[in-house]
N, C-alpha and C positions, 0 to 999 in steps of 0.2 A: 382150568382153562376157561378164560372169560372171553366173550366176544359174541358176535352175531353169526349164527350158523346159516350158510347158504348151501343147500343141498338140492339144487334144482338141476334136473337135466336140461342141458343147454339145447337139446333137440327137442323140439315140440312134438313134430310129427315126422315119421320115416316111413317111407313106402319104397321098397327096392333100394335103389341108389340115391333116391331123392331124399333130402332131408330140408325140413323147415325148421329154423332155429329161432329161439326168442330174439337173438341179435339181429336177425333179418327183419323180423317185424319191427323192432326198435328202430332200425335205419330206415325202414319204409315210412314209419310214422313220423320220423324226423323230418324226412323229404317233403311229405304232405304238408306238414305244419310250415315248414320253411317257405314252400311255394306260396301258400295262402298268405302268409304274413308279408312276404316281399312284395307280392301284387298289391296288398292293401297300402303298404307304405309307400309304393312307387305312385299309386294314384293320389294319395294324400300330399305328396310333394310336387304333384303337377307333372309327373314324368309320364310319357307315352307308355300305355300298358300293353299296346298291340305288339311291339317289338320283344316285350318279356316272354311271350309265348315261344318265340324263336330261341331266346336266351337260355331258357331253363333246361332244355335237354342238353345243350353243350356244356353247360356248367355241372350238370350231373355226370356226364361221361368224363370230362376233364378232372372234376373232384374225386371220382372213384378211382380213376387211373392214377392219379397223384398220390392218393391216400395209400393204395396198395404198393406203389412204387417205393414210397418211403418207409413202409413197413417192411417190405422184402429186403431193401438194402440195409435195414438196421438189424435184421435177422438172417443175413446172407448165409451164415455157417449152417443154418437149418434148412433154408430153402435150396442151397446149392447141393445137398444131398439128395433131394425129391423135387426137382423144378415143377413136376405136375402140380404140387401144392400151391404154386404161386396163383393158379387159376381158381383155387378153392375159397372164393370170396365169402361164401355163406358161412365158413367156419370162424370168421372174424380176421381181425388183423387190417384194419384201415386206420392210418396214422392222420390225425386231424390237421397236422401241419401240411401234409401232402394235399389233402382236400382244399385247404384254404388257399395255398399256392397256385394249384391247378385251376381251381375255379376263379381266382382272381385274375390269372393270366388270360383265361378266356373272356372274361367280363370286360377287361381293358380293351382287348382287341375287338370284341363285338360293339362295345360303346363307341369306339372310334369308326367303325364301319358304318354303324346305324346312326351316327351323329347324335347320339345321346349324351347328355353331360355326365361325365364319368364321376365327379364327385358326389353328386346327387344319387346316382345309381348305387355307388358304394354304401352311402349313408343309409340308403333304403334297405340295403340287404343285412345291416347290423343286427336289428332285433330278430331277424329270420336266422341268422347264424348262431346267435347265442340259444335261441330257442331249441333249434336242431341240436346243438351240442348237449344240452341238457337231457333231451329225450335219448338221444343216441347212447349216452352213457348208462342208461338203464340196461341196454343190451350187453354192455360192457360188465355190469354187475353180475349178471346171470352166467355170462360166458367165462369170466374169470380171466380175461386176456389183458387187462389193465390193472393188474395187481400192484399192491405195494410191498414194502419189505415187512419183516415180522415186527410186531408191536405188542406191548403189554396193556395198551389202552383198551378199556372195556368196549369200545365200538369196533374193534378189529373184526374184520371178516374172516370166517373159519370156513373154507371150502371142503366139502366132504364128497361130493359127487365125482366119480372118476372121469366123467366125461368133461369137467371143467378144464380149460386151457391153462390153469396156473401150474407151475412145474411141480412134479411129484413130490419133491421134499418139502414143498409148502402145503400140501395137502393135510388138513387138520391143525394147520398152525395159524394163529391169529395174524393177519397181515393189516397194513394200513388200508383202509377203504379209498383208494385213490380216485376211483370214479365219483364217489359222494363228495370228496373235498371239491374236485373241480366243478360238480353241480352246483355246490353251494355258492362258490365264487361267481360263477356265470348267472345263477339266479339273482344275486345281488347286483350284478352289473346290468341284467335285464330290467330290473326295477329301476335303477338310476338312470338308464337310457330313456325309459318312458316318461321319467320324472323331469328330467332336464334337457331332453333332446332339442327342444324348441330354443335353448340358450346357445346352441351351436350354429351361429349365424353364416360361417364360412362353409362353403360346400366342400365336403370331403373330410372336414375335421373330425365328425363323429366316428368315421371309419377309422381314422388315425388313432383316435383314443381308444376305440376298441382293439386294434391291433397292438398298442403299447400295453393295454391292461392284460390282454391274453397272454402276451410275451412274458411280461413280469410274473403273472400267476403261474404259468407253465414252468418258467425257470425255477421258481422257488418250490412248487409242489412236486417236480420231477426229483428232487432230493429223496423223497420217500418212496420212489420206485427202484425197481432192479433191472436195469437195461445195460446194453454195452456202453462202456465209456469210450469215447472216441479221442478226445483231446483235452488234456489237462484235467483228467477226471471227470469231465462233463460228458453228459450223454448226448445223442443226436438231437433230442427235442430241446435241450438247453442251449446247443450251439445255434439251433434255428431261432429259438427264442431271443437271442443275443443279437442275431441279424435283424429280426423282426422289430425290436427296440430302436436299432440303429436307422432302419428304414423309416419307421414312424417319426422318429426324431427329425431326421433330415428332410421329410416331406413336410412336416409341420412348419419347420424353418422356412422352407420355401414358400409355403402358402403365406405365411406371416410376412416376409419381405415382399412377395408379389402384391398382397394387399395394401401394404404400405406405399408402394410405388404407384398403385391405382389411385389411392386416395390423394397422393400428391399430384399426380397428373390431373385428377378432377379439380382440385383446388386451384392449380395453375390455370386451368382452363377458365374457371369462374372469375378469377382475378383479372383476365385480360379485357 
C-alpha cells in the first residue's frame, strides 16, 4: 500500500461539548489573511479603505451561509436525517462555490450602496480569495472532507484516524489528494496574478479571469472526487463551474464591447 498516511485527529481540543478542530483554525487563518490582503490591495488600487471595514463582516456572514447552504444541498440525504447537523459548522462542510456566490452578491450590493467602483473592488479581492482558498484547504486535508476517489498513485492520501470525515469504506485506502491538487493550481494562479495583474487595464477583468480560471480548474479536478451526480453525470460543483465559465465569458464580452464604444465615443468627440 503506497501513499501518504494521514492519521491526525481532526479535533485539536475538546472540552465537554466544545470542539476546536484543525479545520476551524485553518478557516480562521484564511479569513485573517484574506482581510489583510484585500485591504492592502484596495489601498494600492486607490479605493477607499474605510468602507471596507463595513464590507468585511457582511461578506463573511454571506460567505459562510452560502458555503454551508451549498454543502447541505449537495448532501441533503445525510442532513435530512439529522437537521441539527446543519448547524455543526465546526465539523467542516463549507462549499467554496457557495462562499464565492454569497460573498460576491453582498459585495455587489454593498459597492452599489456605498458608491465604490465594483470592478476595482472585485479585482482587489482576487489575491485574497486565492490565498484564503489555499490556506483553507489545509483544514480539508486534516478533516478528510474533500476526499478524492481511490488511486494507485504514490502520493495518494491514506486516512487512518476514525475521526476523519472520509467515508468508512475509504479508510486505509489511498485516495486522490484533491485539496492538494486545488492548492497547487491556486498557488500557480496567485503567482501569475501578482506577476501580471498590472497588465489588466480594464476594471473587473482580473476578477473575471479568476472566475474563469477557478471554474475550469474545479470542473476538471472534480472528476477525481466522489460526490453526488446531478445532471448528465456531472456533480454539483461541475454544474456551477459551467455556469461560472458562462458568466465570466458573458461579462468579459460586455466589458470589451463597452470599452470599444467608449473609445469610439472619445474618438468622435476629439474629431469634432
